[in-house]
OpenMM code with the backbone's topology and positions (N, CA, C; nanometers):
from openmm import Vec3, app, unit

residues = "GLN VAL GLN LEU VAL GLU SER GLY GLY GLY LEU VAL GLN PRO GLY GLY SER LEU ARG LEU SER CYS ALA ALA SER GLY ILE ILE PHE SER ILE SER THR LEU GLY TRP TYR ARG GLN ALA PRO GLY LYS GLN ARG GLU LEU VAL ALA ALA ILE THR SER GLY GLY SER THR ASN TYR ALA ASP SER VAL LYS GLY ARG PHE THR ILE SER ARG ASP ASN ALA LYS ASN SER VAL TYR LEU GLN MET ASN SER LEU LYS PRO GLU ASP THR ALA VAL TYR TYR CYS TRP HIS HIS SER ASP TYR TRP GLY GLN GLY THR GLN VAL THR VAL SER SER".split()
positions = [
    Vec3(0.2768, -2.3362, 0.9089),
    Vec3(0.2354, -2.1970, 0.9336),
    Vec3(0.2254, -2.1253, 0.7997),
    Vec3(0.1069, -2.0733, 0.7714),
    Vec3(0.0846, -2.0031, 0.6455),
    Vec3(0.1307, -1.8585, 0.6586),
    Vec3(0.2044, -1.8144, 0.5590),
    Vec3(0.2454, -1.6740, 0.5533),
    Vec3(0.2233, -1.6206, 0.4134),
    Vec3(0.1640, -1.5022, 0.4065),
    Vec3(0.1497, -1.4283, 0.2810),
    Vec3(0.2149, -1.2925, 0.3055),
    Vec3(0.3191, -1.2614, 0.2297),
    Vec3(0.3956, -1.1400, 0.2526),
    Vec3(0.3905, -1.0538, 0.1270),
    Vec3(0.3268, -0.9371, 0.1402),
    Vec3(0.3133, -0.8452, 0.0271),
    Vec3(0.4309, -0.7484, 0.0223),
    Vec3(0.4558, -0.6994, -0.0970),
    Vec3(0.5549, -0.5936, -0.1170),
    Vec3(0.5191, -0.5180, -0.2436),
    Vec3(0.5787, -0.3999, -0.2590),
    Vec3(0.5622, -0.3251, -0.3825),
    Vec3(0.4717, -0.2045, -0.3745),
    Vec3(0.4105, -0.1805, -0.2595),
    Vec3(0.3264, -0.0625, -0.2476),
    Vec3(0.4094, 0.0641, -0.2416),
    Vec3(0.3397, 0.1770, -0.2421),
    Vec3(0.4098, 0.3040, -0.2346),
    Vec3(0.3243, 0.4186, -0.2822),
    Vec3(0.3917, 0.5314, -0.3047),
    Vec3(0.3261, 0.6529, -0.3524),
    Vec3(0.3531, 0.6671, -0.5017),
    Vec3(0.2481, 0.6917, -0.5780),
    Vec3(0.2627, 0.7063, -0.7224),
    Vec3(0.1684, 0.8158, -0.7699),
    Vec3(0.2067, 0.8842, -0.8764),
    Vec3(0.1223, 0.9894, -0.9324),
    Vec3(0.0084, 0.9283, -1.0152),
    Vec3(-0.1020, 1.0005, -1.0275),
    Vec3(-0.2091, 0.9516, -1.1150),
    Vec3(-0.1564, 0.9217, -1.2549),
    Vec3(-0.2022, 0.8098, -1.3094),
    Vec3(-0.1539, 0.7641, -1.4392),
    Vec3(-0.0326, 0.6744, -1.4326),
    Vec3(0.0257, 0.6634, -1.3157),
    Vec3(0.1444, 0.5814, -1.2996),
    Vec3(0.1129, 0.4347, -1.2786),
    Vec3(0.2188, 0.3573, -1.2545),
    Vec3(0.2064, 0.2129, -1.2391),
    Vec3(0.2784, 0.1646, -1.1140),
    Vec3(0.2294, 0.0546, -1.0621),
    Vec3(0.2942, -0.0163, -0.9529),
    Vec3(0.2733, -0.1654, -0.9742),
    Vec3(0.3655, -0.2451, -0.9212),
    Vec3(0.3507, -0.3901, -0.9245),
    Vec3(0.3594, -0.4433, -0.7830),
    Vec3(0.2527, -0.5048, -0.7382),
    Vec3(0.2515, -0.5671, -0.6066),
    Vec3(0.2909, -0.7145, -0.6191),
    Vec3(0.3619, -0.7607, -0.5196),
    Vec3(0.4006, -0.9020, -0.5136),
    Vec3(0.3542, -0.9618, -0.3816),
    Vec3(0.3244, -1.0907, -0.3852),
    Vec3(0.2861, -1.1621, -0.2641),
    Vec3(0.3580, -1.2964, -0.2659),
    Vec3(0.4445, -1.3159, -0.1677),
    Vec3(0.5170, -1.4420, -0.1551),
    Vec3(0.4479, -1.5290, -0.0509),
    Vec3(0.4147, -1.6510, -0.0895),
    Vec3(0.3392, -1.7403, -0.0023),
    Vec3(0.4254, -1.8558, 0.0467),
    Vec3(0.3989, -1.8993, 0.1689),
    Vec3(0.4646, -2.0173, 0.2240),
    Vec3(0.3661, -2.0904, 0.3137),
    Vec3(0.3913, -2.2187, 0.3337),
    Vec3(0.3048, -2.2972, 0.4216),
    Vec3(0.1779, -2.3464, 0.3559),
    Vec3(0.1670, -2.3301, 0.2227),
    Vec3(0.0492, -2.3765, 0.1496),
    Vec3(0.0953, -2.4558, 0.0277),
    Vec3(0.0021, -2.5321, -0.0284),
    Vec3(0.0317, -2.5974, -0.1565),
    Vec3(-0.0069, -2.4973, -0.2639),
    Vec3(0.0901, -2.4213, -0.3061),
    Vec3(0.0617, -2.3030, -0.3875),
    Vec3(-0.0048, -2.3393, -0.5196),
    Vec3(0.0415, -2.4461, -0.5829),
    Vec3(-0.0024, -2.4752, -0.7188),
    Vec3(-0.1511, -2.5063, -0.7293),
    Vec3(-0.2149, -2.5474, -0.6203),
    Vec3(-0.3570, -2.5799, -0.6262),
    Vec3(-0.4428, -2.4731, -0.5579),
    Vec3(-0.3821, -2.3600, -0.5296),
    Vec3(-0.4509, -2.2544, -0.4561),
    Vec3(-0.5121, -2.1505, -0.5477),
    Vec3(-0.6268, -2.1001, -0.5064),
    Vec3(-0.6811, -1.9768, -0.5636),
    Vec3(-0.6331, -1.8618, -0.4761),
    Vec3(-0.5808, -1.7601, -0.5399),
    Vec3(-0.5280, -1.6435, -0.4670),
    Vec3(-0.5858, -1.5168, -0.5267),
    Vec3(-0.5747, -1.4102, -0.4486),
    Vec3(-0.6271, -1.2852, -0.5001),
    Vec3(-0.5731, -1.1665, -0.4238),
    Vec3(-0.6221, -1.0526, -0.4664),
    Vec3(-0.5899, -0.9244, -0.4031),
    Vec3(-0.7203, -0.8550, -0.3653),
    Vec3(-0.7259, -0.8097, -0.2421),
    Vec3(-0.8342, -0.7263, -0.1930),
    Vec3(-0.7749, -0.5901, -0.1593),
    Vec3(-0.8620, -0.4921, -0.1458),
    Vec3(-0.8168, -0.3609, -0.0992),
    Vec3(-0.9217, -0.3007, -0.0063),
    Vec3(-0.8728, -0.2145, 0.0795),
    Vec3(-0.9609, -0.1444, 0.1720),
    Vec3(-0.9166, 0.0001, 0.1830),
    Vec3(-1.0055, 0.0887, 0.1431),
    Vec3(-0.9802, 0.2321, 0.1546),
    Vec3(-1.0376, 0.2811, 0.2871),
    Vec3(-0.9888, 0.3944, 0.3379),
    Vec3(-1.0395, 0.4461, 0.4657),
    Vec3(-1.1900, 0.4657, 0.4624),
    Vec3(-1.2583, 0.4124, 0.5629),
    Vec3(-1.4017, 0.4289, 0.5737),
    Vec3(-1.4844, 0.3407, 0.4818),
    Vec3(-1.4181, 0.2509, 0.4090),
    Vec3(-1.4890, 0.1636, 0.3146),
    Vec3(-1.4669, 0.0179, 0.3502),
    Vec3(-1.5541, -0.0666, 0.2970),
    Vec3(-1.5385, -0.2107, 0.3176),
    Vec3(-1.4268, -0.2655, 0.2301),
    Vec3(-1.3691, -0.3758, 0.2769),
    Vec3(-1.2700, -0.4442, 0.1963),
    Vec3(-1.3380, -0.5028, 0.0734),
    Vec3(-1.2748, -0.4882, -0.0434),
    Vec3(-1.3349, -0.5353, -0.1670),
    Vec3(-1.2353, -0.6181, -0.2477),
    Vec3(-1.2887, -0.7140, -0.3220),
    Vec3(-1.2051, -0.7940, -0.4101),
    Vec3(-1.1597, -0.7106, -0.5284),
    Vec3(-1.0320, -0.7145, -0.5562),
    Vec3(-0.9760, -0.6449, -0.6723),
    Vec3(-0.9590, -0.7434, -0.7877),
    Vec3(-0.8947, -0.8564, -0.7596),
    Vec3(-0.8686, -0.9554, -0.8639),
    Vec3(-0.8375, -1.0882, -0.7991),
    Vec3(-0.8660, -1.1968, -0.8711),
    Vec3(-0.8360, -1.3304, -0.8213),
    Vec3(-0.7901, -1.4177, -0.9369),
    Vec3(-0.7131, -1.5212, -0.9030),
    Vec3(-0.6632, -1.6139, -1.0048),
    Vec3(-0.6685, -1.7556, -0.9494),
    Vec3(-0.7233, -1.8462, -1.0288),
    Vec3(-0.7361, -1.9850, -0.9841),
    Vec3(-0.6081, -2.0629, -1.0138),
    Vec3(-0.6066, -2.1872, -0.9691),
    Vec3(-0.4906, -2.2723, -0.9947),
    Vec3(-0.4719, -2.2951, -1.1445),
    Vec3(-0.5812, -2.2908, -1.2184),
    Vec3(-0.5736, -2.3101, -1.3627),
    Vec3(-0.5442, -2.1844, -1.4409),
    Vec3(-0.5351, -2.0727, -1.3708),
    Vec3(-0.5010, -1.9472, -1.4366),
    Vec3(-0.6202, -1.8621, -1.4762),
    Vec3(-0.7412, -1.9060, -1.4437),
    Vec3(-0.8573, -1.8216, -1.4711),
    Vec3(-0.8563, -1.7018, -1.3778),
    Vec3(-0.8984, -1.5891, -1.4325),
    Vec3(-0.8935, -1.4646, -1.3556),
    Vec3(-1.0297, -1.3963, -1.3531),
    Vec3(-1.0504, -1.3158, -1.2505),
    Vec3(-1.1641, -1.2257, -1.2500),
    Vec3(-1.1231, -1.0964, -1.1819),
    Vec3(-1.1880, -0.9898, -1.2214),
    Vec3(-1.1516, -0.8552, -1.1768),
    Vec3(-1.2745, -0.7758, -1.1350),
    Vec3(-1.2526, -0.6849, -1.0433),
    Vec3(-1.3553, -0.5865, -1.0137),
    Vec3(-1.3752, -0.4987, -1.1363),
    Vec3(-1.4987, -0.4565, -1.1601),
    Vec3(-1.5254, -0.3734, -1.2776),
    Vec3(-1.4402, -0.2471, -1.2785),
    Vec3(-1.4126, -0.1945, -1.1599),
    Vec3(-1.3399, -0.0674, -1.1496),
    Vec3(-1.1942, -0.0771, -1.1941),
    Vec3(-1.1406, -0.1987, -1.2047),
    Vec3(-0.9992, -0.2134, -1.2414),
    Vec3(-0.9786, -0.2873, -1.3736),
    Vec3(-1.0861, -0.3355, -1.4330),
    Vec3(-1.0739, -0.4094, -1.5593),
    Vec3(-1.0059, -0.3235, -1.6649),
    Vec3(-0.9107, -0.3842, -1.7336),
    Vec3(-0.8367, -0.3128, -1.8369),
    Vec3(-0.7187, -0.2338, -1.7848),
    Vec3(-0.7085, -0.2196, -1.6533),
    Vec3(-0.5953, -0.1449, -1.5952),
    Vec3(-0.5051, -0.2332, -1.5095),
    Vec3(-0.5631, -0.3296, -1.4423),
    Vec3(-0.4881, -0.4177, -1.3515),
    Vec3(-0.4788, -0.5576, -1.4121),
    Vec3(-0.3682, -0.6247, -1.3843),
    Vec3(-0.3504, -0.7629, -1.4286),
    Vec3(-0.2951, -0.8458, -1.3141),
    Vec3(-0.3633, -0.9562, -1.2839),
    Vec3(-0.3149, -1.0488, -1.1828),
    Vec3(-0.2445, -1.1648, -1.2514),
    Vec3(-0.1363, -1.2101, -1.1926),
    Vec3(-0.0633, -1.3238, -1.2488),
    Vec3(-0.0007, -1.4027, -1.1345),
    Vec3(0.0485, -1.5213, -1.1679),
    Vec3(0.1090, -1.6060, -1.0655),
    Vec3(0.2308, -1.6780, -1.1232),
    Vec3(0.3236, -1.7100, -1.0354),
    Vec3(0.4414, -1.7886, -1.0713),
    Vec3(0.4501, -1.9031, -0.9708),
    Vec3(0.4060, -2.0211, -1.0109),
    Vec3(0.4034, -2.1339, -0.9174),
    Vec3(0.5436, -2.1756, -0.8744),
    Vec3(0.6404, -2.1533, -0.9596),
    Vec3(0.7786, -2.1900, -0.9243),
    Vec3(0.8327, -2.1034, -0.8112),
    Vec3(0.7784, -1.9819, -0.8005),
    Vec3(0.8239, -1.8885, -0.6967),
    Vec3(0.7220, -1.8732, -0.5847),
    Vec3(0.6138, -1.9522, -0.5899),
    Vec3(0.5078, -1.9403, -0.4888),
    Vec3(0.4644, -1.7944, -0.4711),
    Vec3(0.4451, -1.7275, -0.5817),
    Vec3(0.4149, -1.5848, -0.5764),
    Vec3(0.2988, -1.5484, -0.6676),
    Vec3(0.2262, -1.4468, -0.6254),
    Vec3(0.1197, -1.3887, -0.7062),
    Vec3(0.1461, -1.2394, -0.7161),
    Vec3(0.1091, -1.1828, -0.8302),
    Vec3(0.1422, -1.0435, -0.8585),
    Vec3(0.0181, -0.9663, -0.9003),
    Vec3(0.0244, -0.8355, -0.8813),
    Vec3(-0.0799, -0.7471, -0.9324),
    Vec3(-0.0113, -0.6293, -1.0004),
    Vec3(-0.0191, -0.6286, -1.1325),
    Vec3(0.0326, -0.5153, -1.2092),
    Vec3(-0.0774, -0.4123, -1.2210),
    Vec3(-0.0506, -0.2930, -1.1732),
    Vec3(-0.1499, -0.1860, -1.1708),
    Vec3(-0.1024, -0.0717, -1.2593),
    Vec3(-0.1764, -0.0451, -1.3649),
    Vec3(-0.1438, 0.0627, -1.4576),
    Vec3(-0.2540, 0.1677, -1.4557),
    Vec3(-0.2229, 0.2835, -1.5095),
    Vec3(-0.3203, 0.3934, -1.5172),
    Vec3(-0.3881, 0.4161, -1.3828),
    Vec3(-0.3069, 0.4244, -1.2808),
    Vec3(-0.3611, 0.4362, -1.1454),
    Vec3(-0.4352, 0.5685, -1.1264),
    Vec3(-0.5403, 0.5612, -1.0454),
    Vec3(-0.6247, 0.6766, -1.0166),
    Vec3(-0.6242, 0.7031, -0.8667),
    Vec3(-0.6542, 0.8244, -0.8246),
    Vec3(-0.6604, 0.8520, -0.6810),
    Vec3(-0.7551, 0.7576, -0.6065),
    Vec3(-0.8616, 0.7150, -0.6715),
    Vec3(-0.9565, 0.6245, -0.6051),
    Vec3(-0.9028, 0.4830, -0.5886),
    Vec3(-0.7867, 0.4536, -0.6425),
    Vec3(-0.7214, 0.3256, -0.6179),
    Vec3(-0.6437, 0.3261, -0.4856),
    Vec3(-0.6349, 0.4404, -0.4222),
    Vec3(-0.5647, 0.4505, -0.2950),
    Vec3(-0.6311, 0.3622, -0.1902),
    Vec3(-0.5514, 0.2741, -0.1303),
    Vec3(-0.6041, 0.1779, -0.0332),
    Vec3(-0.4894, 0.0942, 0.0215),
    Vec3(-0.5212, 0.0164, 0.1234),
    Vec3(-0.4310, -0.0906, 0.1646),
    Vec3(-0.4697, -0.2155, 0.0861),
    Vec3(-0.3708, -0.2745, 0.0212),
    Vec3(-0.3943, -0.3924, -0.0617),
    Vec3(-0.3475, -0.5170, 0.0132),
    Vec3(-0.4353, -0.6176, 0.0143),
    Vec3(-0.4097, -0.7409, 0.0883),
    Vec3(-0.4047, -0.8598, -0.0066),
    Vec3(-0.3073, -0.9441, 0.0143),
    Vec3(-0.3005, -1.0720, -0.0536),
    Vec3(-0.3921, -1.1700, 0.0188),
    Vec3(-0.4611, -1.2552, -0.0590),
    Vec3(-0.5622, -1.3449, -0.0023),
    Vec3(-0.5462, -1.4852, -0.0603),
    Vec3(-0.5658, -1.5833, 0.0270),
    Vec3(-0.5666, -1.7236, -0.0138),
    Vec3(-0.7060, -1.7794, 0.0119),
    Vec3(-0.7512, -1.8719, -0.0721),
    Vec3(-0.8898, -1.9172, -0.0669),
    Vec3(-0.9296, -1.9839, 0.0640),
    Vec3(-0.8314, -2.0269, 0.1444),
    Vec3(-0.8636, -2.0818, 0.2771),
    Vec3(-0.8737, -1.9724, 0.3823),
    Vec3(-0.8924, -1.8494, 0.3360),
    Vec3(-0.9134, -1.7321, 0.4220),
    Vec3(-0.7882, -1.6947, 0.5004),
    Vec3(-0.6751, -1.7073, 0.4323),
    Vec3(-0.5521, -1.6514, 0.4873),
    Vec3(-0.5287, -1.5150, 0.4244),
    Vec3(-0.4668, -1.4273, 0.5025),
    Vec3(-0.4452, -1.2902, 0.4569),
    Vec3(-0.3027, -1.2458, 0.4853),
    Vec3(-0.2521, -1.1595, 0.3991),
    Vec3(-0.1270, -1.0926, 0.4263),
    Vec3(-0.1494, -0.9739, 0.5181),
    Vec3(-0.0402, -0.9046, 0.5497),
    Vec3(-0.0486, -0.7927, 0.6430),
    Vec3(-0.0921, -0.6635, 0.5738),
    Vec3(-0.0866, -0.6627, 0.4435),
    Vec3(-0.1290, -0.5452, 0.3672),
    Vec3(-0.0135, -0.4565, 0.3280),
    Vec3(-0.0302, -0.3889, 0.2156),
    Vec3(0.0670, -0.2913, 0.1686),
    Vec3(-0.0085, -0.1677, 0.1192),
    Vec3(0.0412, -0.0506, 0.1577),
    Vec3(-0.0285, 0.0742, 0.1268),
    Vec3(0.0035, 0.1180, -0.0160),
    Vec3(-0.1008, 0.1519, -0.0894),
    Vec3(-0.0866, 0.2136, -0.2209),
    Vec3(-0.1544, 0.3499, -0.2150),
    Vec3(-0.0788, 0.4530, -0.2459),
    Vec3(-0.1318, 0.5886, -0.2450),
    Vec3(-0.1101, 0.6508, -0.3830),
    Vec3(-0.2191, 0.6960, -0.4424),
    Vec3(-0.2124, 0.7596, -0.5742),
    Vec3(-0.2467, 0.9071, -0.5556),
    Vec3(-0.1476, 0.9902, -0.5732),
    Vec3(-0.1662, 1.1321, -0.5467),
    Vec3(-0.0597, 1.2120, -0.6194),
    Vec3(-0.0984, 1.3334, -0.6589),
    Vec3(-0.0011, 1.4236, -0.7203),
    Vec3(0.0591, 1.5157, -0.6156),
] * unit.nanometer
topology = app.Topology()
chain = topology.addChain("A")
for resn in residues:
    res = topology.addResidue(resn, chain)
    for name in ("N", "CA", "C"):
        topology.addAtom(name, app.Element.getBySymbol(name[0]), res)
């Protein structure tokens, strides 16, 4: 049974930082491509960042230079460090596995 469990969301002021974590089980983590998607109210779900088994990364243009995705194979976990957060980053963030598994989502709200 595959499980992706996110944590680390919350309310933060513009310019602040948050770190999202995703703990995975039921998969061979070390050979997996994983990523983070987000969905804001009334908008389509969009890819934020992804990381391959070899550590290659890609980012949405809107988050380049502000967000960093990383992984720890020993902990079966993937992370998203989000800095210089903006109100438009407000969304539910989902952990994703390349076999189309999804976490339950974690809310990130950027507001003063």
